N, CA, C and O atoms as a CHARMM CRD file, in Angstrom:
* protein
*
  360
    1    1 UNK  N      0.77200  -1.05300  -0.12200 PROA 1      0.00000
    2    1 UNK  CA     0.02800  -0.00400   0.02700 PROA 1      0.00000
    3    1 UNK  C      0.69400   1.44200  -0.11400 PROA 1      0.00000
    4    1 UNK  O      1.31700   1.82700   0.87600 PROA 1      0.00000
    5    2 UNK  N      0.64800   2.12800  -1.01300 PROA 2      0.00000
    6    2 UNK  CA     1.34000   3.34500  -0.97300 PROA 2      0.00000
    7    2 UNK  C      0.26900   4.16700  -1.75100 PROA 2      0.00000
    8    2 UNK  O     -0.81900   3.78400  -2.18100 PROA 2      0.00000
    9    3 UNK  N      0.97000   5.63200  -1.83500 PROA 3      0.00000
   10    3 UNK  CA     0.22400   6.16100  -2.88900 PROA 3      0.00000
   11    3 UNK  C      1.11600   6.24600  -4.33100 PROA 3      0.00000
   12    3 UNK  O      2.28800   5.92700  -4.52800 PROA 3      0.00000
   13    4 UNK  N      0.38700   6.64600  -5.00000 PROA 4      0.00000
   14    4 UNK  CA     0.20600   6.51400  -6.27800 PROA 4      0.00000
   15    4 UNK  C      0.19200   7.99000  -7.11500 PROA 4      0.00000
   16    4 UNK  O     -0.79500   8.41100  -7.72000 PROA 4      0.00000
   17    5 UNK  N      1.51100   8.69400  -7.02100 PROA 5      0.00000
   18    5 UNK  CA     0.86600  10.35200  -7.16500 PROA 5      0.00000
   19    5 UNK  C      1.96600  10.64400  -9.02600 PROA 5      0.00000
   20    5 UNK  O      2.18500  11.78000  -9.44900 PROA 5      0.00000
   21    6 UNK  N      2.26900   9.83400  -9.49600 PROA 6      0.00000
   22    6 UNK  CA     3.28000   9.97200 -11.01300 PROA 6      0.00000
   23    6 UNK  C      2.97100   8.97800 -11.64100 PROA 6      0.00000
   24    6 UNK  O      3.31600   7.84600 -11.30300 PROA 6      0.00000
   25    7 UNK  N      2.42000   9.18800 -12.44100 PROA 7      0.00000
   26    7 UNK  CA     1.54400   8.03300 -14.04400 PROA 7      0.00000
   27    7 UNK  C      2.97000   7.56300 -14.22400 PROA 7      0.00000
   28    7 UNK  O      2.88100   6.37600 -14.53900 PROA 7      0.00000
   29    8 UNK  N      4.03200   7.86000 -14.18500 PROA 8      0.00000
   30    8 UNK  CA     5.24400   7.28600 -15.14200 PROA 8      0.00000
   31    8 UNK  C      5.87100   6.23900 -14.17600 PROA 8      0.00000
   32    8 UNK  O      6.74600   5.55700 -14.71100 PROA 8      0.00000
   33    9 UNK  N      5.65800   6.01100 -13.09600 PROA 9      0.00000
   34    9 UNK  CA     6.09000   5.47500 -11.83600 PROA 9      0.00000
   35    9 UNK  C      5.80500   3.86100 -12.28600 PROA 9      0.00000
   36    9 UNK  O      4.69000   3.36300 -12.13400 PROA 9      0.00000
   37   10 UNK  N      6.82000   3.18900 -12.79200 PROA 10     0.00000
   38   10 UNK  CA     6.24600   1.82200 -13.51800 PROA 10     0.00000
   39   10 UNK  C      5.59800   0.86000 -12.32800 PROA 10     0.00000
   40   10 UNK  O      4.91500  -0.04000 -12.81600 PROA 10     0.00000
   41   11 UNK  N      5.63900   0.85100 -11.32400 PROA 11     0.00000
   42   11 UNK  CA     4.86700  -0.18600 -10.42300 PROA 11     0.00000
   43   11 UNK  C      3.16700   0.53100 -10.10400 PROA 11     0.00000
   44   11 UNK  O      2.48300  -0.00100  -9.23100 PROA 11     0.00000
   45   12 UNK  N      2.74100   1.46600 -10.70900 PROA 12     0.00000
   46   12 UNK  CA     1.47600   2.00600 -10.11600 PROA 12     0.00000
   47   12 UNK  C      0.21400   0.88700 -10.80500 PROA 12     0.00000
   48   12 UNK  O     -0.90100   1.28500 -10.46700 PROA 12     0.00000
   49   13 UNK  N      0.17800   0.12800 -11.32200 PROA 13     0.00000
   50   13 UNK  CA    -0.64900  -0.80000 -11.20200 PROA 13     0.00000
   51   13 UNK  C     -0.99300  -2.02800  -9.88000 PROA 13     0.00000
   52   13 UNK  O     -1.86900  -2.89000  -9.82400 PROA 13     0.00000
   53   14 UNK  N      0.23700  -1.61900  -8.78900 PROA 14     0.00000
   54   14 UNK  CA     0.40200  -2.23400  -7.79700 PROA 14     0.00000
   55   14 UNK  C     -0.10700  -1.65600  -6.49900 PROA 14     0.00000
   56   14 UNK  O     -0.10400  -2.15600  -5.37400 PROA 14     0.00000
   57   15 UNK  N     -0.68600  -0.10600  -7.05600 PROA 15     0.00000
   58   15 UNK  CA    -0.78300   0.76700  -5.81300 PROA 15     0.00000
   59   15 UNK  C     -2.55600   1.06000  -6.10700 PROA 15     0.00000
   60   15 UNK  O     -3.14500   1.13000  -7.18600 PROA 15     0.00000
   61   16 UNK  N     -3.02800   1.17400  -4.87000 PROA 16     0.00000
   62   16 UNK  CA    -4.43600   1.49000  -5.34700 PROA 16     0.00000
   63   16 UNK  C     -4.87000   2.75400  -5.66900 PROA 16     0.00000
   64   16 UNK  O     -5.93300   2.86200  -6.27900 PROA 16     0.00000
   65   17 UNK  N     -4.07800   3.97300  -5.29100 PROA 17     0.00000
   66   17 UNK  CA    -4.15200   4.88100  -6.01800 PROA 17     0.00000
   67   17 UNK  C     -3.45000   6.27800  -5.42700 PROA 17     0.00000
   68   17 UNK  O     -2.33900   6.18500  -4.90600 PROA 17     0.00000
   69   18 UNK  N     -4.08900   7.52000  -5.51400 PROA 18     0.00000
   70   18 UNK  CA    -3.32000   9.06100  -4.74200 PROA 18     0.00000
   71   18 UNK  C     -3.77700   9.30400  -3.81900 PROA 18     0.00000
   72   18 UNK  O     -3.14000  10.08200  -3.10900 PROA 18     0.00000
   73   19 UNK  N     -5.20100   8.76100  -3.26800 PROA 19     0.00000
   74   19 UNK  CA    -6.28200   9.41200  -2.28300 PROA 19     0.00000
   75   19 UNK  C     -5.87700   8.56800  -0.83600 PROA 19     0.00000
   76   19 UNK  O     -5.98000   7.34800  -0.71200 PROA 19     0.00000
   77   20 UNK  N     -5.37700   9.54500   0.25800 PROA 20     0.00000
   78   20 UNK  CA    -5.02200   8.82100   1.29600 PROA 20     0.00000
   79   20 UNK  C     -6.29200   7.95000   2.09600 PROA 20     0.00000
   80   20 UNK  O     -6.21700   6.92600   2.77500 PROA 20     0.00000
   81   21 UNK  N     -7.37300   8.71500   1.75800 PROA 21     0.00000
   82   21 UNK  CA    -8.59600   7.75700   2.44400 PROA 21     0.00000
   83   21 UNK  C     -8.95800   6.39200   1.88600 PROA 21     0.00000
   84   21 UNK  O     -9.28300   5.33800   2.43200 PROA 21     0.00000
   85   22 UNK  N     -8.78400   6.78100   0.52100 PROA 22     0.00000
   86   22 UNK  CA    -9.45800   5.41600  -0.29400 PROA 22     0.00000
   87   22 UNK  C     -8.18300   4.43500  -0.20300 PROA 22     0.00000
   88   22 UNK  O     -8.43200   3.24600  -0.39800 PROA 22     0.00000
   89   23 UNK  N     -7.05100   4.73300   0.02700 PROA 23     0.00000
   90   23 UNK  CA    -5.50800   3.85900   0.36900 PROA 23     0.00000
   91   23 UNK  C     -5.85100   3.52300   1.70600 PROA 23     0.00000
   92   23 UNK  O     -5.74200   2.31400   1.90700 PROA 23     0.00000
   93   24 UNK  N     -6.15000   4.04600   2.48200 PROA 24     0.00000
   94   24 UNK  CA    -6.49700   3.25900   3.54500 PROA 24     0.00000
   95   24 UNK  C     -7.46700   2.55100   3.86000 PROA 24     0.00000
   96   24 UNK  O     -7.45600   1.82400   4.85400 PROA 24     0.00000
   97   25 UNK  N     -8.58200   2.67300   2.95000 PROA 25     0.00000
   98   25 UNK  CA   -10.18400   1.90400   3.16200 PROA 25     0.00000
   99   25 UNK  C     -9.66600   0.62800   2.28800 PROA 25     0.00000
  100   25 UNK  O    -10.08700  -0.47500   2.63700 PROA 25     0.00000
  101   26 UNK  N     -8.81600   0.70400   1.22300 PROA 26     0.00000
  102   26 UNK  CA    -8.33800  -0.46400   0.38400 PROA 26     0.00000
  103   26 UNK  C     -7.71900  -1.51000   1.09000 PROA 26     0.00000
  104   26 UNK  O     -7.91100  -2.72300   1.00700 PROA 26     0.00000
  105   27 UNK  N     -6.66800  -0.63100   2.05200 PROA 27     0.00000
  106   27 UNK  CA    -5.43500  -1.50200   2.90600 PROA 27     0.00000
  107   27 UNK  C     -6.09200  -2.29600   3.82100 PROA 27     0.00000
  108   27 UNK  O     -5.79400  -3.48400   3.94800 PROA 27     0.00000
  109   28 UNK  N     -7.31700  -1.54100   4.74300 PROA 28     0.00000
  110   28 UNK  CA    -7.81800  -2.08100   5.49300 PROA 28     0.00000
  111   28 UNK  C     -8.71800  -3.43700   5.15200 PROA 28     0.00000
  112   28 UNK  O     -8.63100  -4.57500   5.61400 PROA 28     0.00000
  113   29 UNK  N     -9.55800  -2.90400   4.22800 PROA 29     0.00000
  114   29 UNK  CA   -10.31800  -4.45700   3.51700 PROA 29     0.00000
  115   29 UNK  C     -9.37500  -5.51500   3.15200 PROA 29     0.00000
  116   29 UNK  O     -9.50000  -6.64400   3.62900 PROA 29     0.00000
  117   30 UNK  N     -8.31500  -5.17700   2.22600 PROA 30     0.00000
  118   30 UNK  CA    -7.47800  -6.07800   1.95000 PROA 30     0.00000
  119   30 UNK  C     -6.82100  -6.92700   2.99300 PROA 30     0.00000
  120   30 UNK  O     -6.91800  -8.13500   2.77900 PROA 30     0.00000
  121   31 UNK  N     -6.07700  -6.51600   4.23800 PROA 31     0.00000
  122   31 UNK  CA    -5.86400  -7.11000   5.07200 PROA 31     0.00000
  123   31 UNK  C     -7.41500  -7.80900   5.93000 PROA 31     0.00000
  124   31 UNK  O     -7.17900  -8.85700   6.53200 PROA 31     0.00000
  125   32 UNK  N     -8.42100  -7.46900   5.98200 PROA 32     0.00000
  126   32 UNK  CA    -9.14000  -8.39600   6.35700 PROA 32     0.00000
  127   32 UNK  C     -9.68700  -9.16500   5.58000 PROA 32     0.00000
  128   32 UNK  O    -10.36400 -10.01300   6.16100 PROA 32     0.00000
  129   33 UNK  N     -9.67700  -9.25800   4.04100 PROA 33     0.00000
  130   33 UNK  CA   -10.15200 -10.38700   3.21300 PROA 33     0.00000
  131   33 UNK  C     -9.32000 -11.39400   2.97400 PROA 33     0.00000
  132   33 UNK  O     -9.63200 -12.52600   2.60200 PROA 33     0.00000
  133   34 UNK  N     -7.99400 -10.86900   3.24400 PROA 34     0.00000
  134   34 UNK  CA    -6.61900 -11.88200   3.28700 PROA 34     0.00000
  135   34 UNK  C     -6.75900 -12.81500   4.44900 PROA 34     0.00000
  136   34 UNK  O     -6.56500 -13.98900   4.13600 PROA 34     0.00000
  137   35 UNK  N     -6.97200 -12.65800   5.38600 PROA 35     0.00000
  138   35 UNK  CA    -7.04300 -12.78000   6.99700 PROA 35     0.00000
  139   35 UNK  C     -8.71500 -13.58600   7.31300 PROA 35     0.00000
  140   35 UNK  O     -9.08800 -13.63000   8.48500 PROA 35     0.00000
  141   36 UNK  N     -9.29800 -13.96800   6.60200 PROA 36     0.00000
  142   36 UNK  CA   -10.68500 -14.32300   6.61000 PROA 36     0.00000
  143   36 UNK  C    -10.30800 -15.59000   7.29400 PROA 36     0.00000
  144   36 UNK  O     -9.11600 -15.87800   7.19100 PROA 36     0.00000
  145   37 UNK  N    -11.19300 -16.56000   8.09000 PROA 37     0.00000
  146   37 UNK  CA   -11.00600 -17.64900   8.46800 PROA 37     0.00000
  147   37 UNK  C    -11.93000 -18.67100   7.87400 PROA 37     0.00000
  148   37 UNK  O    -13.13200 -18.58200   7.62600 PROA 37     0.00000
  149   38 UNK  N    -11.10000 -19.64800   7.70400 PROA 38     0.00000
  150   38 UNK  CA   -11.99800 -20.63300   7.16200 PROA 38     0.00000
  151   38 UNK  C    -12.90100 -21.54900   8.14300 PROA 38     0.00000
  152   38 UNK  O    -13.30200 -21.25200   9.26800 PROA 38     0.00000
  153   39 UNK  N    -13.10600 -22.69400   7.44400 PROA 39     0.00000
  154   39 UNK  CA   -14.12300 -23.07500   8.05600 PROA 39     0.00000
  155   39 UNK  C    -14.32900 -23.63300   9.50600 PROA 39     0.00000
  156   39 UNK  O    -15.34700 -23.77000  10.18400 PROA 39     0.00000
  157   40 UNK  N    -12.92900 -23.92400   9.75800 PROA 40     0.00000
  158   40 UNK  CA   -12.34600 -24.31700  11.35800 PROA 40     0.00000
  159   40 UNK  C    -12.16100 -23.46600  12.25000 PROA 40     0.00000
  160   40 UNK  O    -12.07200 -23.68200  13.45900 PROA 40     0.00000
  161   41 UNK  N    -12.08000 -22.24700  11.58200 PROA 41     0.00000
  162   41 UNK  CA   -11.82200 -20.90800  12.34300 PROA 41     0.00000
  163   41 UNK  C    -10.25500 -20.36400  12.45200 PROA 41     0.00000
  164   41 UNK  O     -9.83900 -19.43000  13.13700 PROA 41     0.00000
  165   42 UNK  N     -9.49600 -21.27000  11.53400 PROA 42     0.00000
  166   42 UNK  CA    -8.11800 -20.87300  10.95500 PROA 42     0.00000
  167   42 UNK  C     -8.11000 -19.57800  10.16500 PROA 42     0.00000
  168   42 UNK  O     -9.07800 -19.30300   9.45600 PROA 42     0.00000
  169   43 UNK  N     -7.11300 -18.80800  10.24900 PROA 43     0.00000
  170   43 UNK  CA    -7.03700 -17.57000   8.90700 PROA 43     0.00000
  171   43 UNK  C     -6.35200 -18.70300   7.79900 PROA 43     0.00000
  172   43 UNK  O     -5.55500 -19.61800   8.00400 PROA 43     0.00000
  173   44 UNK  N     -6.98400 -18.25500   6.60300 PROA 44     0.00000
  174   44 UNK  CA    -6.83700 -18.85600   5.58300 PROA 44     0.00000
  175   44 UNK  C     -4.78400 -18.57100   5.19900 PROA 44     0.00000
  176   44 UNK  O     -3.91100 -19.36400   4.84300 PROA 44     0.00000
  177   45 UNK  N     -4.75900 -17.11600   5.50000 PROA 45     0.00000
  178   45 UNK  CA    -3.15800 -16.58100   5.35700 PROA 45     0.00000
  179   45 UNK  C     -3.07300 -15.48400   6.16500 PROA 45     0.00000
  180   45 UNK  O     -4.08800 -14.91900   6.57200 PROA 45     0.00000
  181   46 UNK  N     -1.88000 -15.09300   6.46300 PROA 46     0.00000
  182   46 UNK  CA    -1.54900 -13.94500   7.31500 PROA 46     0.00000
  183   46 UNK  C     -0.98800 -12.84900   6.44900 PROA 46     0.00000
  184   46 UNK  O     -0.02200 -13.08100   5.72200 PROA 46     0.00000
  185   47 UNK  N     -1.66900 -11.42800   6.50700 PROA 47     0.00000
  186   47 UNK  CA    -1.69600 -10.40700   5.75400 PROA 47     0.00000
  187   47 UNK  C     -0.29600  -9.26300   6.13000 PROA 47     0.00000
  188   47 UNK  O     -0.22000  -8.51100   7.10200 PROA 47     0.00000
  189   48 UNK  N      0.60900  -9.42400   5.13000 PROA 48     0.00000
  190   48 UNK  CA     1.94400  -8.12400   5.68400 PROA 48     0.00000
  191   48 UNK  C      1.47500  -7.13100   4.81000 PROA 48     0.00000
  192   48 UNK  O      0.59800  -7.39500   3.98900 PROA 48     0.00000
  193   49 UNK  N      2.04700  -5.85300   4.92100 PROA 49     0.00000
  194   49 UNK  CA     1.97700  -4.79100   3.94100 PROA 49     0.00000
  195   49 UNK  C      3.16900  -4.43500   3.29700 PROA 49     0.00000
  196   49 UNK  O      4.18200  -4.23900   3.96700 PROA 49     0.00000
  197   50 UNK  N      3.17100  -4.30900   1.85100 PROA 50     0.00000
  198   50 UNK  CA     4.43700  -4.57800   1.24500 PROA 50     0.00000
  199   50 UNK  C      4.57500  -3.46500   0.85600 PROA 50     0.00000
  200   50 UNK  O      3.55800  -2.77100   0.85400 PROA 50     0.00000
  201   51 UNK  N      5.89900  -2.83600   0.36500 PROA 51     0.00000
  202   51 UNK  CA     6.18600  -1.69200   0.40500 PROA 51     0.00000
  203   51 UNK  C      6.40500  -0.96000   1.01200 PROA 51     0.00000
  204   51 UNK  O      5.59400  -0.83900   1.93000 PROA 51     0.00000
  205   52 UNK  N      7.53200   0.00500   1.00300 PROA 52     0.00000
  206   52 UNK  CA     8.20700   0.91500   2.19600 PROA 52     0.00000
  207   52 UNK  C      7.21900   2.02500   2.13300 PROA 52     0.00000
  208   52 UNK  O      6.80700   2.37200   1.02500 PROA 52     0.00000
  209   53 UNK  N      6.75900   2.67300   3.31300 PROA 53     0.00000
  210   53 UNK  CA     6.35800   3.93600   3.50200 PROA 53     0.00000
  211   53 UNK  C      6.77700   4.62100   2.30600 PROA 53     0.00000
  212   53 UNK  O      7.84200   4.31400   1.76900 PROA 53     0.00000
  213   54 UNK  N      5.95000   5.62000   1.79200 PROA 54     0.00000
  214   54 UNK  CA     6.91000   6.67800   0.87400 PROA 54     0.00000
  215   54 UNK  C      7.93300   6.45800   0.44700 PROA 54     0.00000
  216   54 UNK  O      8.98500   7.07400   0.61800 PROA 54     0.00000
  217   55 UNK  N      7.62600   5.14100  -0.42600 PROA 55     0.00000
  218   55 UNK  CA     8.71300   4.61200  -1.20900 PROA 55     0.00000
  219   55 UNK  C      8.61500   5.39400  -2.76600 PROA 55     0.00000
  220   55 UNK  O      9.52500   5.59500  -3.57100 PROA 55     0.00000
  221   56 UNK  N      7.14700   5.74900  -2.85500 PROA 56     0.00000
  222   56 UNK  CA     6.81300   6.55300  -4.34300 PROA 56     0.00000
  223   56 UNK  C      6.94200   8.00000  -4.64800 PROA 56     0.00000
  224   56 UNK  O      5.93600   8.70700  -4.70500 PROA 56     0.00000
  225   57 UNK  N      7.98600   8.41600  -4.82300 PROA 57     0.00000
  226   57 UNK  CA     8.57600  10.03900  -4.78500 PROA 57     0.00000
  227   57 UNK  C      7.84800  10.56300  -5.84200 PROA 57     0.00000
  228   57 UNK  O      7.17600  10.03900  -6.73000 PROA 57     0.00000
  229   58 UNK  N      8.14500  11.79800  -5.53500 PROA 58     0.00000
  230   58 UNK  CA     7.69900  12.54500  -6.86400 PROA 58     0.00000
  231   58 UNK  C      8.79400  13.11200  -8.07000 PROA 58     0.00000
  232   58 UNK  O      8.56600  13.44500  -9.23400 PROA 58     0.00000
  233   59 UNK  N      9.96900  13.08100  -7.35500 PROA 59     0.00000
  234   59 UNK  CA    10.90200  13.52300  -8.42000 PROA 59     0.00000
  235   59 UNK  C     12.15700  12.70200  -8.04800 PROA 59     0.00000
  236   59 UNK  O     12.32100  12.21000  -6.93200 PROA 59     0.00000
  237   60 UNK  N     12.99800  12.59600  -9.03300 PROA 60     0.00000
  238   60 UNK  CA    14.59700  11.98500  -8.58100 PROA 60     0.00000
  239   60 UNK  C     14.46000  10.46500  -8.67200 PROA 60     0.00000
  240   60 UNK  O     15.29500   9.76200  -8.10400 PROA 60     0.00000
  241   61 UNK  N     13.50400   9.95100  -9.32100 PROA 61     0.00000
  242   61 UNK  CA    13.19200   8.43800  -9.24200 PROA 61     0.00000
  243   61 UNK  C     14.50500   7.89000  -9.56900 PROA 61     0.00000
  244   61 UNK  O     15.37400   8.40700 -10.27100 PROA 61     0.00000
  245   62 UNK  N     14.52900   6.60000  -8.86800 PROA 62     0.00000
  246   62 UNK  CA    15.96000   5.76800  -9.22500 PROA 62     0.00000
  247   62 UNK  C     16.93700   6.42700  -8.67500 PROA 62     0.00000
  248   62 UNK  O     17.85000   6.57800  -9.48700 PROA 62     0.00000
  249   63 UNK  N     17.15500   6.89200  -7.65000 PROA 63     0.00000
  250   63 UNK  CA    18.11000   7.69900  -7.20200 PROA 63     0.00000
  251   63 UNK  C     17.95500   7.24100  -5.79100 PROA 63     0.00000
  252   63 UNK  O     18.65300   7.92600  -5.04400 PROA 63     0.00000
  253   64 UNK  N     17.39400   6.47600  -5.28100 PROA 64     0.00000
  254   64 UNK  CA    17.75300   6.08500  -3.83700 PROA 64     0.00000
  255   64 UNK  C     17.33000   7.33400  -2.75200 PROA 64     0.00000
  256   64 UNK  O     17.41400   6.97400  -1.57800 PROA 64     0.00000
  257   65 UNK  N     16.94800   8.55400  -2.92900 PROA 65     0.00000
  258   65 UNK  CA    16.94800   9.44500  -2.47200 PROA 65     0.00000
  259   65 UNK  C     15.29200   9.98400  -2.20700 PROA 65     0.00000
  260   65 UNK  O     14.76800  10.76900  -2.99800 PROA 65     0.00000
  261   66 UNK  N     14.76300   9.60000  -1.32700 PROA 66     0.00000
  262   66 UNK  CA    13.15900   9.75900  -0.57400 PROA 66     0.00000
  263   66 UNK  C     13.06200  10.56700   0.65200 PROA 66     0.00000
  264   66 UNK  O     12.98800  10.21000   1.82800 PROA 66     0.00000
  265   67 UNK  N     13.08500  12.23500  -0.11100 PROA 67     0.00000
  266   67 UNK  CA    12.75100  13.09500   0.86600 PROA 67     0.00000
  267   67 UNK  C     11.56500  13.43800   1.00900 PROA 67     0.00000
  268   67 UNK  O     11.13000  13.92100  -0.03600 PROA 67     0.00000
  269   68 UNK  N     10.83700  13.41400   1.82100 PROA 68     0.00000
  270   68 UNK  CA     9.58600  13.74100   2.10400 PROA 68     0.00000
  271   68 UNK  C      9.02800  14.64200   3.26700 PROA 68     0.00000
  272   68 UNK  O      9.17200  14.17500   4.39700 PROA 68     0.00000
  273   69 UNK  N      8.45900  15.77200   3.16100 PROA 69     0.00000
  274   69 UNK  CA     8.36200  16.13300   4.52400 PROA 69     0.00000
  275   69 UNK  C      7.61300  15.33100   5.75900 PROA 69     0.00000
  276   69 UNK  O      6.91900  14.33400   5.55800 PROA 69     0.00000
  277   70 UNK  N      7.76500  15.70100   6.60400 PROA 70     0.00000
  278   70 UNK  CA     7.05800  15.14200   7.97600 PROA 70     0.00000
  279   70 UNK  C      5.45000  15.45200   7.74000 PROA 70     0.00000
  280   70 UNK  O      4.67400  14.65600   8.27000 PROA 70     0.00000
  281   71 UNK  N      5.03100  16.28000   7.17000 PROA 71     0.00000
  282   71 UNK  CA     3.56700  16.77500   7.03300 PROA 71     0.00000
  283   71 UNK  C      3.16800  15.67400   6.26500 PROA 71     0.00000
  284   71 UNK  O      2.32200  14.87900   6.67700 PROA 71     0.00000
  285   72 UNK  N      3.83000  15.55300   4.95600 PROA 72     0.00000
  286   72 UNK  CA     3.17800  14.58700   4.24300 PROA 72     0.00000
  287   72 UNK  C      3.57300  13.42200   4.72200 PROA 72     0.00000
  288   72 UNK  O      2.94500  12.46600   4.26700 PROA 72     0.00000
  289   73 UNK  N      4.35300  13.19200   5.44300 PROA 73     0.00000
  290   73 UNK  CA     4.56600  11.55800   5.89200 PROA 73     0.00000
  291   73 UNK  C      3.37300  11.20500   6.92000 PROA 73     0.00000
  292   73 UNK  O      2.73000  10.21200   6.58300 PROA 73     0.00000
  293   74 UNK  N      3.11900  11.59200   7.65200 PROA 74     0.00000
  294   74 UNK  CA     2.05400  11.68300   8.37800 PROA 74     0.00000
  295   74 UNK  C      0.59100  12.49900   7.97900 PROA 74     0.00000
  296   74 UNK  O     -0.25600  12.26800   8.84100 PROA 74     0.00000
  297   75 UNK  N      0.18200  13.22900   7.08800 PROA 75     0.00000
  298   75 UNK  CA    -1.02800  13.21900   6.56200 PROA 75     0.00000
  299   75 UNK  C     -1.05500  11.97200   5.23000 PROA 75     0.00000
  300   75 UNK  O     -1.88000  11.06400   5.32400 PROA 75     0.00000
  301   76 UNK  N     -0.34100  12.00800   4.32800 PROA 76     0.00000
  302   76 UNK  CA    -0.41300  11.44900   3.52500 PROA 76     0.00000
  303   76 UNK  C     -0.29100   9.75800   3.38000 PROA 76     0.00000
  304   76 UNK  O     -1.09000   8.99400   2.83900 PROA 76     0.00000
  305   77 UNK  N      0.92000   9.46600   4.01800 PROA 77     0.00000
  306   77 UNK  CA     1.55000   7.86200   3.63400 PROA 77     0.00000
  307   77 UNK  C      1.26000   7.08800   4.88900 PROA 77     0.00000
  308   77 UNK  O      0.75800   5.96400   4.87800 PROA 77     0.00000
  309   78 UNK  N      1.62500   7.78900   6.04000 PROA 78     0.00000
  310   78 UNK  CA     1.33300   6.75900   7.26900 PROA 78     0.00000
  311   78 UNK  C     -0.32900   6.48300   7.73800 PROA 78     0.00000
  312   78 UNK  O     -0.47500   5.70600   8.68100 PROA 78     0.00000
  313   79 UNK  N     -1.46800   7.03200   7.17500 PROA 79     0.00000
  314   79 UNK  CA    -2.97100   6.64700   7.56100 PROA 79     0.00000
  315   79 UNK  C     -3.13500   5.51700   7.05100 PROA 79     0.00000
  316   79 UNK  O     -3.70000   4.66300   7.73400 PROA 79     0.00000
  317   80 UNK  N     -2.73500   5.23200   5.85500 PROA 80     0.00000
  318   80 UNK  CA    -3.32100   3.92700   5.38600 PROA 80     0.00000
  319   80 UNK  C     -2.86300   2.35200   5.86000 PROA 80     0.00000
  320   80 UNK  O     -3.42500   1.25800   5.91500 PROA 80     0.00000
  321   81 UNK  N     -1.29000   2.97800   6.22000 PROA 81     0.00000
  322   81 UNK  CA    -0.61500   1.67300   7.14600 PROA 81     0.00000
  323   81 UNK  C     -1.41400   1.99900   8.91500 PROA 81     0.00000
  324   81 UNK  O     -1.97100   1.05300   9.47100 PROA 81     0.00000
  325   82 UNK  N     -1.37700   2.91000   9.37000 PROA 82     0.00000
  326   82 UNK  CA    -2.29300   2.69700  10.51000 PROA 82     0.00000
  327   82 UNK  C     -3.85800   2.05200  10.54500 PROA 82     0.00000
  328   82 UNK  O     -4.18700   1.38700  11.52800 PROA 82     0.00000
  329   83 UNK  N     -4.80700   2.27300   9.43800 PROA 83     0.00000
  330   83 UNK  CA    -5.51900   2.08000   9.07400 PROA 83     0.00000
  331   83 UNK  C     -5.58600   0.54600   9.45000 PROA 83     0.00000
  332   83 UNK  O     -6.21900   0.05500  10.38500 PROA 83     0.00000
  333   84 UNK  N     -4.86400  -0.05300   8.59700 PROA 84     0.00000
  334   84 UNK  CA    -4.44800  -1.40500   7.97400 PROA 84     0.00000
  335   84 UNK  C     -4.23100  -2.25600   9.12200 PROA 84     0.00000
  336   84 UNK  O     -4.71000  -3.37900   9.27900 PROA 84     0.00000
  337   85 UNK  N     -3.17600  -1.38500  10.21600 PROA 85     0.00000
  338   85 UNK  CA    -3.20600  -2.15300  11.16500 PROA 85     0.00000
  339   85 UNK  C     -4.24900  -2.19300  12.43500 PROA 85     0.00000
  340   85 UNK  O     -4.61600  -3.15600  13.10600 PROA 85     0.00000
  341   86 UNK  N     -4.54200  -1.01100  12.51000 PROA 86     0.00000
  342   86 UNK  CA    -5.86000  -0.92100  13.76100 PROA 86     0.00000
  343   86 UNK  C     -7.15200  -1.59800  13.28100 PROA 86     0.00000
  344   86 UNK  O     -7.89800  -2.34100  13.91900 PROA 86     0.00000
  345   87 UNK  N     -7.23500  -1.23100  12.18200 PROA 87     0.00000
  346   87 UNK  CA    -8.81100  -1.43500  11.75600 PROA 87     0.00000
  347   87 UNK  C     -8.91500  -2.59500  11.06000 PROA 87     0.00000
  348   87 UNK  O     -9.94700  -3.26400  10.99500 PROA 87     0.00000
  349   88 UNK  N     -7.66600  -2.91400  10.42600 PROA 88     0.00000
  350   88 UNK  CA    -7.73900  -4.25700   9.40500 PROA 88     0.00000
  351   88 UNK  C     -7.03900  -5.28000  10.26300 PROA 88     0.00000
  352   88 UNK  O     -7.03700  -6.40500   9.76300 PROA 88     0.00000
  353   89 UNK  N     -6.50000  -5.17600  11.32400 PROA 89     0.00000
  354   89 UNK  CA    -5.93100  -6.64100  11.91700 PROA 89     0.00000
  355   89 UNK  C     -4.43600  -6.75200  11.42400 PROA 89     0.00000
  356   89 UNK  O     -3.74700  -7.58600  12.01000 PROA 89     0.00000
  357   90 UNK  N     -3.94500  -6.12800  10.57600 PROA 90     0.00000
  358   90 UNK  CA    -2.51700  -6.71800   9.75700 PROA 90     0.00000
  359   90 UNK  C     -1.42000  -7.06500  11.24000 PROA 90     0.00000
  360   90 UNK  O     -0.28400  -7.51100  11.07700 PROA 90     0.00000
């Protein structure tokens, strides 16, 4: 789960979009769906959250420099992870 903000990013098809709220809802439901229990009450699988937080930067792609402001990190990137863990049960 990560934000997709640049259409040139080659892995956009793996990301739910650019909206932090919808991204969080997607992450929550993805985790819940993956961890549904079978008929015996055992989880079918254990979900984990792939992609590092704030990996999809806006500029200087491919240079391993991901400079994101604290404001953008806490307001845009981290809420989806929080929702997946707290509400989704990851």
